[in-house]
N, C-alpha and C positions, 0 to 999 in steps of 0.2 A: 394769133389771128388778129389782124388789124385792117379792117376794110378801108379806113380813111387816114392812113398814116401820114400821107403827104401834107395834110392840112396843117400840121404843126410847124412845118418849114424847118424841122430839125432833121438833118441828114442821118443822124445816128439811128433812126428807126429803120433805115434800109438794111441794117445788120440782121433784122428779123425776117427778111425775105427768104423764101425757101422754094425748092422745086415743087411742082404740083403734087408729086407723090412723096413729099417730105414728112417731117415729124408730125405736123398738125393733122395732115390727112391720115397718116397711119394711126394716130391716136383716135380719130373719129371712126376709123375703119372698125375698131373693136366694138364701139357702141352700135354701129349699124348692124353688125352681126348679132350682137347680144340681144338687141331689141327688135330685130327684123324690121328696120325702118330705113328710109332714104333720108340722107342728111345733105343739106345744102349749106355750105359754109364759106364765108369770105376769108381770103388769105391774101397776103402780099407775096406774089409769085416772083421768083428769080428764074428767068428763062435761060438756062445754061446753054441751050443750043443756039441762041441768038445774042451772043455778046453779053450775057447776064443782064438783059433788059428786065426792068421791074414792071410788073403789071398788077393792077388792082383787080382781082378776079373772085369769082365764086367757083368752088369745085363741088360737083355732084357725086356723092358716094351712094352706091346702090345698097339694097338691103342684104346683099351677099358680100358686102365689103369692097366691091370693085368700084373703080372710078368710072362712072358713066360718062362724064364729060366735064367741061369747064366753060365758063363764059368770061371773056376778058371785056372789061368795060370799054365800050366803044363811043362814049361821049365824054367830054371833059367839062365838068361843071365850073362855072364861074359864080362865086358867091361873095358878094361884097368886094373887098379888095383881094380876095383869095382866088387864084387862077391855077387849078391843078396842072394845066399843061406846062407850067413853068418848072415842074418837078419831074 
């Protein structure tokens, strides 16, 4: 889980991108069920349906372990000399 992977400017972090229902979400699914809680977690999503586009997202996992939804970041921060839109 890496909410701000692009800020390092190292492309190797892209290897950790995964589908929204990938390993990280499945791992948290168990905790949501076990503790009867909703989990909101940031991940680096690989959108396999759209050319493997990478997204900085949060996935919302319901207390029954289901994926309630996700939110793709819709603004691109510019902090100092770092511009996330370059990545």
